[in-house]
Rosetta silent file (secondary structure, phi, psi, omega in degrees, C-alpha in Angstrom):
SEQUENCE: LVRMKFLQLLSRQPGKLEMLFQIPFAQKQFPYLHLATSTCLYSKKKKVNSYEQVDQEKYKNLVYAVMSYKTSAQTPETIFEEDNFLYGPPDKHRPPAKAETKTPKNWVPLINPSKKIPLLNSDSDLPRKISLQKTKMPSVTRILQQTISPQQAFYLERWKQKMIHELGKDGFAEYTKNLFLQGELFHAALESIFLSEEMATKEQGEDATISGYLSSVQHVLKDISEVKALESAVQHETLQYLGVVDCVAKYRGHLCVIDWKTSEKPKPSLKNTFDNPLQVAAYIGALNHDANYDFQVSCGLIVIAYKNGFPAHPHFMDPDLCSQYWNKWLLRLEEYLDRN
SCORE:     score description
SCORE:     0.000 S_00000001
   1 L     0.000  -39.355  178.449  -48.642  -32.913   66.086 S_00000001
   2 H   -65.894  -39.713  178.749  -51.921  -33.738   67.865 S_00000001
   3 H   -63.934  -39.285 -179.244  -53.877  -32.930   64.711 S_00000001
   4 H   -64.438  -43.864  178.408  -51.646  -35.188   62.654 S_00000001
   5 H   -62.851  -38.862  179.457  -52.140  -38.122   65.024 S_00000001
   6 H   -61.904  -43.481  179.795  -55.893  -37.473   64.994 S_00000001
   7 H   -67.415  -35.940  177.518  -55.975  -37.556   61.229 S_00000001
   8 H   -64.208  -38.425  177.990  -53.914  -40.721   61.150 S_00000001
   9 H   -66.016  -40.733  178.719  -56.461  -42.454   63.466 S_00000001
  10 H   -67.881  -32.919 -177.868  -59.328  -41.344   61.310 S_00000001
  11 H   -66.360  -21.629  178.510  -57.573  -42.487   58.156 S_00000001
  12 L   -74.462  -17.641  177.221  -57.642  -46.054   59.467 S_00000001
  13 L  -123.320   86.238 -173.361  -61.454  -45.884   59.375 S_00000001
  14 H   -55.276  -32.426 -177.621  -62.331  -44.356   56.001 S_00000001
  15 H   -65.007  -44.527 -179.990  -66.030  -44.264   56.760 S_00000001
  16 H   -68.032  -37.726  178.734  -65.685  -42.000   59.797 S_00000001
  17 H   -62.427  -41.791  178.683  -63.257  -39.698   57.984 S_00000001
  18 H   -64.803  -40.544  179.538  -65.734  -39.260   55.151 S_00000001
  19 H   -64.013  -38.968 -178.742  -68.539  -38.576   57.602 S_00000001
  20 H   -59.862  -41.906 -176.959  -66.441  -35.959   59.401 S_00000001
  21 H   -85.252   -8.904  176.234  -65.927  -33.890   56.247 S_00000001
  22 H   -84.900  -19.032 -173.519  -69.533  -34.246   55.073 S_00000001
  23 L   -65.511  -48.002 -175.602  -70.979  -32.520   58.162 S_00000001
  24 L   -77.301   -9.237 -172.638  -70.023  -28.884   57.382 S_00000001
  25 L  -121.981  153.095 -177.969  -70.897  -29.114   53.719 S_00000001
  26 L   -78.277  -26.203 -179.337  -74.055  -29.786   51.810 S_00000001
  27 L  -126.372  162.342 -176.342  -72.398  -32.031   49.269 S_00000001
  28 L   -67.968  132.567 -179.847  -69.659  -34.665   49.365 S_00000001
  29 L  -118.290  154.584  175.157  -66.123  -33.280   49.051 S_00000001
  30 L   -75.564  134.130 -174.615  -62.836  -34.952   48.311 S_00000001
  31 H   -58.211  -41.463 -173.473  -60.798  -35.248   51.477 S_00000001
  32 H   -68.178  -22.504  176.801  -57.517  -33.982   49.995 S_00000001
  33 H   -69.458  -41.855 -179.522  -59.180  -30.786   48.843 S_00000001
  34 H   -72.255  -31.331  176.223  -60.304  -29.911   52.340 S_00000001
  35 H   -65.174  -41.658  178.973  -56.921  -30.888   53.753 S_00000001
  36 H   -64.539  -39.702  179.089  -55.275  -28.533   51.349 S_00000001
  37 H   -66.228  -39.452 -178.142  -57.725  -25.816   52.241 S_00000001
  38 H   -68.122  -33.177 -179.566  -57.200  -26.346   55.929 S_00000001
  39 H   -68.539  -25.809  178.772  -53.419  -26.089   55.606 S_00000001
  40 H   -64.430  -26.452 -179.707  -53.813  -22.653   54.076 S_00000001
  41 L   -66.813  -26.451 -176.832  -55.172  -21.483   57.390 S_00000001
  42 L  -105.984    7.232  178.920  -51.836  -22.238   59.026 S_00000001
  43 L   -72.117  156.661 -178.789  -49.562  -20.947   56.251 S_00000001
  44 L   -70.033  150.331  179.013  -47.200  -18.087   57.006 S_00000001
  45 L   -65.676  136.287 -177.913  -48.288  -14.600   56.295 S_00000001
  46 L   -58.227  131.974 -178.337  -47.176  -13.326   52.892 S_00000001
  47 L   -72.667  130.918 -178.402  -43.983  -11.282   53.163 S_00000001
  48 L   -83.669  131.490  177.002  -44.483   -7.689   52.279 S_00000001
  49 L   -68.904  121.735 -176.399  -42.047   -6.247   49.725 S_00000001
  50 H   -65.928  -23.621 -179.621  -40.172   -3.480   51.514 S_00000001
  51 H   -70.509  -20.971 -179.947  -39.844   -1.519   48.304 S_00000001
  52 H   -71.899  -18.646  179.989  -43.627   -1.061   48.204 S_00000001
  53 H   -87.388   -4.295 -179.263  -43.375    1.063   51.355 S_00000001
  54 L   -79.248  146.478  175.968  -41.006    3.529   49.707 S_00000001
  55 L   -69.085   93.257 -171.068  -42.303    6.877   48.533 S_00000001
  56 L   -68.572  -28.317  177.946  -42.278    5.899   44.864 S_00000001
  57 L   -67.500  -38.238 -177.829  -43.113    9.370   43.594 S_00000001
  58 L   -73.175  -39.404 -177.814  -40.134   10.835   45.390 S_00000001
  59 L  -116.019   45.615 -172.907  -37.702    8.102   44.382 S_00000001
  60 H   -58.808  -48.849 -177.167  -39.378    7.100   41.146 S_00000001
  61 H   -66.768  -42.007  179.877  -36.224    6.574   39.082 S_00000001
  62 H   -65.244  -44.627  179.811  -34.382    4.747   41.835 S_00000001
  63 H   -61.968  -41.723 -179.711  -37.325    2.464   42.621 S_00000001
  64 H   -64.004  -40.890 -179.833  -37.734    1.637   38.944 S_00000001
  65 H   -64.772  -41.584 -179.117  -34.055    0.811   38.567 S_00000001
  66 H   -71.273  -44.447 -176.731  -34.045   -1.474   41.611 S_00000001
  67 H   -69.642  -23.000 -176.389  -37.352   -3.194   40.867 S_00000001
  68 L  -109.581   25.534 -176.132  -36.420   -3.852   37.219 S_00000001
  69 L   -67.277  -23.655 -176.374  -32.822   -5.076   37.732 S_00000001
  70 L   -74.125  -20.132  179.882  -33.623   -8.562   36.389 S_00000001
  71 L  -119.581  139.535 -178.362  -34.400   -7.229   32.942 S_00000001
  72 L  -108.263  137.363  177.950  -32.145   -4.976   30.937 S_00000001
  73 L   -76.612  -13.634 -178.715  -33.322   -2.303   28.588 S_00000001
  74 L   -79.563  141.073  174.458  -30.142   -2.783   26.532 S_00000001
  75 L  -124.194  166.052  176.662  -30.197   -4.931   23.427 S_00000001
  76 H   -51.904  -35.573 -178.834  -27.336   -5.861   21.076 S_00000001
  77 H   -67.468  -44.268 -179.283  -28.479   -3.049   18.793 S_00000001
  78 H   -68.217  -32.693  178.106  -28.414   -0.395   21.542 S_00000001
  79 H   -64.865  -44.386  178.531  -25.005   -1.617   22.737 S_00000001
  80 H   -62.696  -40.603  178.930  -23.582   -1.259   19.227 S_00000001
  81 H   -62.672  -41.212  179.328  -25.154    2.200   18.937 S_00000001
  82 H   -65.903  -42.744  177.653  -23.596    3.239   22.244 S_00000001
  83 H   -63.267  -40.315  179.239  -20.169    1.881   21.228 S_00000001
  84 H   -63.660  -37.548 -179.456  -20.378    3.644   17.884 S_00000001
  85 H   -68.418  -40.225 -176.382  -21.220    6.901   19.637 S_00000001
  86 H   -80.428  -42.873 -170.565  -18.358    6.570   22.154 S_00000001
  87 H  -116.555   -5.601 -175.782  -15.621    4.926   20.066 S_00000001
  88 L    88.603  169.908 -178.924  -16.762    5.258   16.473 S_00000001
  89 L   -64.187  142.836 -178.920  -17.702    2.451   14.082 S_00000001
  90 L   -70.424  143.249  177.031  -15.715   -0.795   14.576 S_00000001
  91 L   -82.048  135.324  175.660  -12.992   -1.598   12.069 S_00000001
  92 L   -70.163  142.068 -178.392  -13.396   -4.855   10.222 S_00000001
  93 L   -68.510  128.863  175.356  -10.614   -7.322   10.894 S_00000001
  94 L  -127.983  140.009  177.492   -8.052   -7.457    8.156 S_00000001
  95 L   -64.036  140.449 -179.191   -4.937   -9.636    8.090 S_00000001
  96 L   -59.220  119.138 -177.320   -1.777   -7.567    8.595 S_00000001
  97 L  -129.745   13.605 -177.276   -0.521   -6.752    5.116 S_00000001
  98 H   -63.525  -40.292 -177.266    1.585   -3.643    5.681 S_00000001
  99 H   -64.675  -35.300 -178.073    4.866   -5.508    5.261 S_00000001
 100 H   -77.686  -36.285 -173.814    3.744   -6.996    1.913 S_00000001
 101 H   -86.369  -24.478 -179.314    2.218   -3.843    0.462 S_00000001
 102 L   -70.790  132.831 -177.704    4.868   -1.364    1.589 S_00000001
 103 L  -103.439  132.304  177.412    7.459   -0.738   -1.100 S_00000001
 104 L   -61.511  143.519  179.566   11.085   -0.029   -0.193 S_00000001
 105 L   -65.344  -44.984 -179.779   12.230    3.468   -1.085 S_00000001
 106 L  -106.079   75.893 -175.113   15.491    2.219   -2.587 S_00000001
 107 L   -80.700  130.068  177.185   14.259   -0.880   -4.362 S_00000001
 108 L  -126.883  135.523 -177.132   16.885   -3.096   -5.992 S_00000001
 109 L   -67.274  150.487  178.016   15.977   -6.319   -7.811 S_00000001
 110 L   -65.989  -43.168  177.247   16.924   -9.646   -6.280 S_00000001
 111 L   -91.684  129.878 -177.728   18.325  -10.866   -9.594 S_00000001
 112 L   -79.428  110.988 -176.805   21.048   -8.643  -11.035 S_00000001
 113 L   -73.678  -17.884 -177.328   19.996   -7.742  -14.596 S_00000001
 114 L   -94.967   -5.714 -179.599   23.425   -6.334  -15.469 S_00000001
 115 L   -76.185  129.841  178.959   25.446   -9.370  -14.404 S_00000001
 116 L   -95.925  121.994 -179.060   26.826  -11.278  -17.352 S_00000001
 117 L   -97.177  121.897  178.923   26.851  -15.027  -16.920 S_00000001
 118 L   -64.660  148.753  179.413   29.472  -16.802  -19.066 S_00000001
 119 L   -60.985  -40.603  177.105   28.201  -19.535  -21.331 S_00000001
 120 L  -111.904  108.073  179.721   30.698  -21.907  -19.794 S_00000001
 121 L   -64.624  140.303  179.550   30.972  -21.408  -16.051 S_00000001
 122 L   -80.657   62.571 -178.967   34.496  -21.550  -14.746 S_00000001
 123 L   -75.226  136.735  175.431   33.661  -24.409  -12.424 S_00000001
 124 L  -115.759  175.485  179.831   36.572  -25.959  -10.618 S_00000001
 125 L   -68.629  -27.825 -177.744   36.787  -29.059   -8.528 S_00000001
 126 L  -103.054  139.797  177.017   36.767  -26.999   -5.361 S_00000001
 127 L   -67.045  158.571  176.206   33.867  -24.739   -4.258 S_00000001
 128 E   -65.782  141.348  176.161   34.399  -21.003   -3.871 S_00000001
 129 L  -147.230   87.439 -177.235   35.602  -19.940   -0.425 S_00000001
 130 L   -94.692  128.221 -178.343   36.143  -16.176   -0.261 S_00000001
 131 L   -74.619  149.279  179.814   37.376  -14.810    3.053 S_00000001
 132 L   -80.495  125.508 -179.255   35.513  -11.996    4.746 S_00000001
 133 L   -93.638  146.828  177.966   37.430   -8.719    4.596 S_00000001
 134 L   -70.561  129.370 -177.493   37.323   -6.112    7.340 S_00000001
 135 L  -157.000  166.832  178.826   35.176   -3.222    6.264 S_00000001
 136 L   -82.823   -4.254  178.808   32.745   -0.631    7.607 S_00000001
 137 L   -65.812  138.564  176.455   29.842   -2.328    5.869 S_00000001
 138 L   -75.318  151.549  178.381   27.262   -3.797    8.265 S_00000001
 139 E   -88.928  161.569  178.099   26.655   -7.515    8.193 S_00000001
 140 H   -59.495  -42.637 -178.911   23.308   -9.157    7.543 S_00000001
 141 H   -62.303  -44.044 -179.811   23.302  -10.541   11.088 S_00000001
 142 H   -62.563  -42.818 -179.633   23.935   -7.135   12.620 S_00000001
 143 H   -62.297  -45.992 -179.033   21.166   -5.486   10.587 S_00000001
 144 H   -66.956  -37.600  179.902   18.602   -8.111   11.572 S_00000001
 145 H   -65.595  -36.613 -176.357   19.594   -7.984   15.236 S_00000001
 146 H   -86.559   -5.191  177.582   19.204   -4.199   15.419 S_00000001
 147 L  -123.091   25.408 -179.720   15.840   -4.149   13.635 S_00000001
 148 L   -65.587  146.901 -178.771   14.206   -7.040   15.442 S_00000001
 149 L   -69.789  153.022  177.504   10.473   -6.599   16.129 S_00000001
 150 H   -57.043  -35.799  179.843    9.344   -5.697   19.669 S_00000001
 151 H   -64.565  -47.219  178.798    7.483   -9.003   19.899 S_00000001
 152 H   -65.204  -39.279  178.488   10.558  -11.060   19.036 S_00000001
 153 H   -62.266  -38.656  178.736   12.693   -8.953   21.366 S_00000001
 154 H   -62.381  -47.915 -177.125   10.217   -9.609   24.182 S_00000001
 155 H   -68.753  -35.759  177.407   10.268  -13.380   23.700 S_00000001
 156 H   -65.257  -43.134  179.911   14.059  -13.475   23.368 S_00000001
 157 H   -67.030  -38.640  178.805   14.503  -11.462   26.546 S_00000001
 158 H   -65.405  -40.739  177.765   11.983  -13.631   28.397 S_00000001
 159 H   -63.960  -42.028 -179.669   13.799  -16.786   27.259 S_00000001
 160 H   -62.096  -46.204 -179.672   17.126  -15.271   28.337 S_00000001
 161 H   -65.452  -34.910  177.034   15.844  -14.364   31.793 S_00000001
 162 H   -64.303  -45.036  179.232   14.329  -17.812   32.197 S_00000001
 163 H   -65.765  -38.669  177.689   17.645  -19.483   31.320 S_00000001
 164 H   -64.926  -38.868  178.524   19.570  -17.175   33.667 S_00000001
 165 H   -62.927  -37.586 -178.321   17.107  -18.020   36.458 S_00000001
 166 H   -81.153  -39.518 -172.608   17.693  -21.752   35.867 S_00000001
 167 H  -105.554  -15.540 -171.639   21.419  -21.734   35.119 S_00000001
 168 H    82.588  165.086 -178.049   22.691  -18.511   36.669 S_00000001
 169 H   -63.790  -44.250  179.771   24.624  -15.856   34.716 S_00000001
 170 H   -67.044  -40.404  179.264   27.791  -17.932   34.510 S_00000001
 171 H   -66.067  -37.072  178.018   25.861  -21.044   33.556 S_00000001
 172 H   -68.116  -39.406  176.711   23.966  -19.192   30.832 S_00000001
 173 H   -62.314  -39.999  177.782   27.213  -17.773   29.443 S_00000001
 174 H   -67.629  -37.262  178.843   28.652  -21.283   29.326 S_00000001
 175 H   -63.167  -48.732  179.603   25.464  -22.579   27.670 S_00000001
 176 H   -65.689  -35.911  178.097   25.560  -19.988   24.872 S_00000001
 177 H   -62.591  -42.415  179.067   29.274  -20.562   24.402 S_00000001
 178 H   -66.424  -35.498  177.719   28.666  -24.288   23.912 S_00000001
 179 H   -63.102  -45.941  178.443   25.873  -23.567   21.419 S_00000001
 180 H   -63.788  -39.759  179.716   28.171  -21.436   19.278 S_00000001
 181 H   -64.740  -43.246  177.712   30.912  -24.053   19.518 S_00000001
 182 H   -62.265  -39.668  178.293   28.548  -26.833   18.424 S_00000001
 183 H   -63.811  -42.182  178.594   27.397  -24.695   15.498 S_00000001
 184 H   -64.789  -43.431  178.652   30.973  -24.063   14.405 S_00000001
 185 H   -64.259  -39.046 -179.594   31.879  -27.752   14.670 S_00000001
 186 H   -64.578  -45.475  179.052   28.736  -28.712   12.762 S_00000001
 187 H   -66.037  -38.455  177.633   29.508  -26.297    9.906 S_00000001
 188 H   -65.062  -38.037  178.771   33.129  -27.424    9.804 S_00000001
 189 H   -65.494  -41.671  178.923   32.021  -31.067    9.623 S_00000001
 190 H   -64.625  -40.923  177.662   29.654  -30.296    6.736 S_00000001
 191 H   -61.351  -41.747  177.871   32.394  -28.426    4.905 S_00000001
 192 H   -63.695  -37.496  179.435   34.698  -31.422    5.346 S_00000001
 193 H   -64.507  -46.491 -177.821   31.987  -33.727    4.039 S_00000001
 194 H   -69.785  -34.677 -179.724   31.417  -31.687    0.871 S_00000001
 195 H   -72.021  -36.149 -178.645   35.119  -31.232    0.193 S_00000001
 196 H   -92.166   -6.626 -179.436   35.920  -34.921    0.623 S_00000001
 197 L    56.783   35.693  175.337   32.646  -36.029   -1.003 S_00000001
 198 L  -122.091  153.398 -178.480   32.074  -38.459    1.826 S_00000001
 199 L   -70.244  -34.567  178.165   29.055  -38.686    4.106 S_00000001
 200 L  -173.197  146.073  175.704   31.133  -38.583    7.272 S_00000001
 201 L   -91.829  166.437 -179.174   34.619  -39.347    8.460 S_00000001
 202 H   -64.102  -38.451  179.973   35.394  -41.660   11.321 S_00000001
 203 H   -65.601  -39.828  179.240   36.559  -38.770   13.517 S_00000001
 204 H   -67.243  -36.675 -179.942   33.353  -36.825   12.942 S_00000001
 205 H   -66.556  -29.679 -178.318   31.240  -39.849   13.706 S_00000001
 206 H   -84.197  -12.448 -179.899   32.999  -40.305   17.015 S_00000001
 207 L   -77.361  109.554 -174.513   32.456  -36.656   18.057 S_00000001
 208 H   -68.597  -25.558 -175.622   29.466  -36.886   20.387 S_00000001
 209 H   -69.819  -26.859 -177.486   28.807  -33.131   20.299 S_00000001
 210 H  -123.998   -1.019 -177.462   27.839  -33.108   16.612 S_00000001
 211 H   -60.907  -37.591  178.642   27.093  -36.759   15.798 S_00000001
 212 H   -65.431  -41.333  178.072   23.377  -36.165   16.369 S_00000001
 213 H   -62.385  -43.661 -179.683   23.346  -33.184   14.018 S_00000001
 214 H   -64.594  -40.149  176.597   25.139  -35.135   11.297 S_00000001
 215 H   -64.431  -33.785 -177.763   22.713  -38.024   11.632 S_00000001
 216 H   -65.676  -33.279 -173.541   19.856  -35.538   11.453 S_00000001
 217 L   -99.700    5.662 -176.266   20.863  -34.151    8.024 S_00000001
 218 H   -56.839  -42.518 -177.057   21.802  -37.417    6.283 S_00000001
 219 H   -71.132  -23.436  177.629   18.571  -37.557    4.261 S_00000001
 220 H   -78.987  -39.122 -178.814   19.056  -33.921    3.160 S_00000001
 221 H   -60.460  -29.596 -179.998   22.670  -34.441    2.082 S_00000001
 222 L   -66.858  -22.310 -179.044   21.537  -37.097   -0.380 S_00000001
 223 L   -96.967    4.387 -177.644   19.584  -34.452   -2.301 S_00000001
 224 E  -104.511  135.116 -179.755   22.478  -31.943   -2.507 S_00000001
 225 E  -149.245  167.840  175.379   24.864  -31.825   -5.458 S_00000001
 226 E    50.755   62.779  179.090   27.189  -29.495   -7.385 S_00000001
 227 E   -70.548  125.725 -177.097   28.463  -27.472   -4.457 S_00000001
 228 E  -107.507  -21.612 -179.618   29.627  -24.062   -5.703 S_00000001
 229 E  -154.227  145.622  178.991   30.528  -22.214   -2.492 S_00000001
 230 E  -139.719  124.905  179.052   31.268  -23.048    1.151 S_00000001
 231 E    44.855   55.115 -173.380   31.542  -20.575    4.024 S_00000001
 232 E  -116.172  138.718 -179.029   32.137  -17.833    1.458 S_00000001
 233 E   -75.674  142.372  175.985   31.744  -14.073    1.876 S_00000001
 234 E  -129.510  147.854 -176.211   29.216  -12.179   -0.248 S_00000001
 235 E  -140.904  127.538  175.805   28.890   -8.412   -0.635 S_00000001
 236 E   -86.025  109.560 -172.998   26.098   -6.323   -2.141 S_00000001
 237 L   -71.359  -21.942  179.877   27.988   -3.667   -4.070 S_00000001
 238 L   -91.142  -46.888 -177.337   24.949   -1.400   -4.468 S_00000001
 239 L   -86.827  -10.374  172.796   23.270   -1.649   -1.052 S_00000001
 240 L    61.811   60.248  169.682   26.569   -1.888    0.809 S_00000001
 241 E  -144.644  165.224 -177.089   26.120   -4.815    3.198 S_00000001
 242 E  -143.434  173.134  178.565   27.869   -8.173    3.474 S_00000001
 243 E  -173.552  179.949  179.248   27.597  -11.648    4.936 S_00000001
 244 E  -125.964  119.587  179.463   28.917  -15.202    4.803 S_00000001
 245 E   -84.497  141.382  177.464   26.886  -17.930    3.095 S_00000001
 246 E   -69.558  -44.259 -174.172   27.071  -21.429    4.537 S_00000001
 247 E  -162.719  144.332  170.029   26.704  -23.199    1.225 S_00000001
 248 E  -126.170  117.780 -177.042   25.654  -22.709   -2.395 S_00000001
 249 E  -160.499  174.505  177.540   24.664  -25.923   -4.113 S_00000001
 250 E   -89.425  131.595  174.733   21.869  -27.646   -5.974 S_00000001
 251 E  -118.318  109.795 -177.294   19.043  -29.090   -3.899 S_00000001
 252 L    54.141   39.900  174.867   16.902  -31.472   -5.949 S_00000001
 253 L    92.102   -6.902 -178.914   18.045  -29.704   -9.103 S_00000001
 254 E  -106.877  126.658  177.590   17.569  -26.103   -7.881 S_00000001
 255 E   -71.133  124.443 -172.431   20.614  -23.931   -7.224 S_00000001
 256 E  -133.458  151.789  160.646   20.149  -22.577   -3.685 S_00000001
 257 E   -85.071  119.056 -173.880   21.783  -20.563   -0.976 S_00000001
 258 E  -107.227  130.753  179.276   21.715  -23.093    1.852 S_00000001
 259 E  -118.347  119.638 -179.721   21.693  -22.073    5.490 S_00000001
 260 E   -93.071  126.218  178.889   22.394  -24.775    8.112 S_00000001
 261 E  -124.825  145.329  175.082   20.751  -24.209   11.486 S_00000001
 262 E  -109.283  147.768 -178.520   20.879  -26.230   14.701 S_00000001
 263 E  -153.512  147.913  174.931   17.977  -26.417   17.118 S_00000001
 264 L   -95.174  -13.471  178.670   16.945  -28.259   20.257 S_00000001
 265 L  -116.916  146.887 -179.813   13.243  -27.759   19.491 S_00000001
 266 L   -63.186  140.755  174.785   11.371  -28.906   16.363 S_00000001
 267 L  -132.273   77.616 -172.565   10.799  -26.285   13.661 S_00000001
 268 L   -75.421  -14.931 -179.508    8.578  -28.066   11.150 S_00000001
 269 L  -127.150  162.727 -175.714    7.454  -24.974    9.228 S_00000001
 270 H   -65.151  -31.946 -178.627    9.175  -21.947    7.755 S_00000001
 271 H   -67.372  -19.214  178.043    7.394  -19.534   10.118 S_00000001
 272 H   -75.829   -8.515 -176.101    9.156  -21.247   13.047 S_00000001
 273 H   -93.996    5.116  174.545   12.515  -20.014   11.707 S_00000001
 274 L    55.677 -116.104 -174.485   11.795  -16.330   12.518 S_00000001
 275 L   -91.397    5.429 -179.182   14.213  -14.079   10.532 S_00000001
 276 H   -59.827  -39.963  177.285   16.165  -16.884    8.844 S_00000001
 277 H   -61.182  -36.138  177.643   14.282  -16.505    5.512 S_00000001
 278 H   -66.791  -36.172  178.519   15.208  -12.789    5.440 S_00000001
 279 H   -64.373  -43.871  179.445   18.827  -13.741    6.063 S_00000001
 280 H   -64.982  -43.322  178.608   18.807  -16.195    3.151 S_00000001
 281 H   -61.794  -38.304  178.137   17.154  -13.637    0.848 S_00000001
 282 H   -64.358  -41.241  178.186   19.781  -11.067    1.839 S_00000001
 283 H   -64.951  -40.649  179.939   22.568  -13.521    1.006 S_00000001
 284 H   -62.066  -46.622  179.435   20.996  -14.350   -2.354 S_00000001
 285 H   -63.060  -38.797  179.792   20.758  -10.657   -3.293 S_00000001
 286 H   -67.269  -42.738 -179.828   24.323   -9.994   -2.188 S_00000001
 287 H   -62.373  -41.959 -177.099   25.693  -12.968   -4.117 S_00000001
 288 H   -68.024  -21.457 -179.878   23.832  -11.929   -7.284 S_00000001
 289 L  -108.931   17.450  177.971   25.370   -8.425   -7.054 S_00000001
 290 L  -105.368  123.969 -176.764   28.840   -9.617   -6.154 S_00000001
 291 L   -69.656  -11.999  179.419   31.353   -9.631   -9.001 S_00000001
 292 L   -74.323  -10.397 -178.081   33.260  -12.505   -7.397 S_00000001
 293 L  -119.435  126.757 -178.729   30.545  -14.954   -8.485 S_00000001
 294 L   -95.629   30.308  176.629   29.873  -15.691  -12.114 S_00000001
 295 L  -146.989  165.748  177.843   26.447  -17.197  -11.436 S_00000001
 296 L  -126.188  155.592 -176.967   23.158  -16.122   -9.877 S_00000001
 297 L  -123.894  141.471  178.465   20.806  -17.813   -7.425 S_00000001
 298 L  -125.263   -1.818 -177.421   17.023  -17.520   -7.196 S_00000001
 299 E  -127.122  160.912  178.701   16.157  -20.171   -4.558 S_00000001
 300 E  -135.166  161.736  178.061   16.984  -20.760   -0.911 S_00000001
 301 E  -146.561  126.024  174.610   17.054  -23.643    1.548 S_00000001
 302 E  -112.210  121.967 -177.797   17.001  -23.561    5.357 S_00000001
 303 E  -112.447  120.560  179.539   17.909  -26.860    7.018 S_00000001
 304 E  -100.551  109.609 -179.840   17.074  -27.298   10.716 S_00000001
 305 E   -98.350  147.923 -175.108   19.258  -30.024   12.259 S_00000001
 306 E  -118.316  139.987 -175.365   18.540  -31.586   15.643 S_00000001
 307 L   -66.135  -30.608 -178.532   21.010  -32.677   18.298 S_00000001
 308 L   -81.862    4.155  177.973   19.044  -35.832   19.155 S_00000001
 309 L    86.326    0.546  178.114   19.377  -37.082   15.572 S_00000001
 310 L   -59.348  139.438 -177.609   15.737  -36.507   14.651 S_00000001
 311 L   -51.838  129.717 -176.856   15.435  -36.079   10.830 S_00000001
 312 L   -63.955  153.495  175.851   16.170  -32.481    9.885 S_00000001
 313 E   -99.452  111.236  174.699   13.465  -30.213    8.490 S_00000001
 314 E   -90.294  127.152  179.975   14.458  -28.751    5.094 S_00000001
 315 E  -113.264  105.373 -177.458   12.508  -25.580    4.182 S_00000001
 316 E   -85.348  137.203  178.302   12.771  -24.844    0.468 S_00000001
 317 E  -116.142  110.796 -179.778   12.230  -21.289   -0.740 S_00000001
 318 L   -76.858  173.822 -176.655   11.186  -20.976   -4.375 S_00000001
 319 H   -57.382  -39.966  179.771   11.848  -17.801   -6.439 S_00000001
 320 H   -63.900  -44.209  179.766    8.485  -16.215   -5.573 S_00000001
 321 H   -66.123  -38.621  177.326    8.988  -16.784   -1.850 S_00000001
 322 H   -63.451  -37.647  178.205   12.542  -15.474   -2.055 S_00000001
 323 H   -65.079  -39.591  178.605   11.263  -12.303   -3.753 S_00000001
 324 H   -62.890  -46.331 -179.783    8.731  -11.738   -0.962 S_00000001
 325 H   -71.695  -25.123  176.532   11.382  -12.066    1.731 S_00000001
 326 H   -66.010  -41.828  176.933   13.743   -9.908   -0.326 S_00000001
 327 H   -63.843  -39.656  177.519   11.274   -7.007   -0.128 S_00000001
 328 H   -64.490  -38.526  178.234   10.963   -7.535    3.625 S_00000001
 329 H   -64.207  -41.481  179.553   14.741   -7.528    3.914 S_00000001
 330 H   -61.184  -36.501  177.027   14.985   -4.226    2.022 S_00000001
 331 H   -66.441  -40.780  177.907   12.534   -2.675    4.498 S_00000001
 332 H   -66.295  -37.509  178.246   14.633   -3.910    7.427 S_00000001
 333 H   -64.543  -42.225  176.528   17.756   -2.533    5.758 S_00000001
 334 H   -62.273  -41.088  178.984   16.089    0.861    5.348 S_00000001
 335 H   -61.912  -42.295  178.788   15.050    0.816    9.003 S_00000001
 336 H   -63.297  -44.380 -179.971   18.641    0.080   10.013 S_00000001
 337 H   -64.876  -36.738  178.321   20.004    2.916    7.872 S_00000001
 338 H   -65.455  -36.439 -178.396   17.449    5.349    9.298 S_00000001
 339 H   -74.521  -28.453 -174.601   18.484    4.448   12.856 S_00000001
 340 L  -109.414    0.000    0.000   22.187    4.755   12.123 S_00000001
């Protein structure tokens, strides 16, 4: 502190400061150079690296590892070589294609080549409505439920546990009961609409439980014509399974098996419908191999209706897409038969 004050006093008289630093030296020096040099005299002693005091010959490998920790001898190439040695060469990523490439052992065509279609179909004013008979044949729904993928089973169980946590067991049971009831009322309302050829009756419009669903499908109903079957049982006589189709009609000129679904969440794409396309393909194959129907179907339609009245999402399945899902259905059917 005393030195600093002394230097400050000298700095006010530049001539004396210059004279002071000229005395010890033969030639004129810049003041800041000598100040810098003088400060070095009072700098702290350089800290000695403690590792230098270690017997490096004795602990050569350890000292080298510690002293060189900032730099790694590994490079991307050596890492790959090490991984290849330990785990083998990495497999290139390929999209999962096992389901598409695997061929069912008991393959049956989607379209029945032996079915004879009359030149003049025996169309009546009323659509076909064949009742489901009690039999030992498994249903499409049962087969799909018992061959669900582990991933889908996980998400379904997680959703179930979440709902039970929020509603309780009794509340969840009541919730699912109401969902089934709404679905039944919705299908009954659609059947009434097609049979009476009206968009909606006054009673249906006043029913708050399904009014949103009916409003949701209005734009789809305008594209449906020539209804051939409603809530009618179908049976595959060769593969021995059965089901009940919601509707068979023309959608924008294409004869389709139509499946009506209700949902509280949007399902804008076909992949959001999970196993519904397999269900439709199974119904198409069963209908085409059922002697009770004198026509065949090659297209499908899944309509997702929403309770809040939001416009329904219609997912059309052309013949190629139906054939793809038909092969997947045959694999699921084989899996079910193997388990049972």
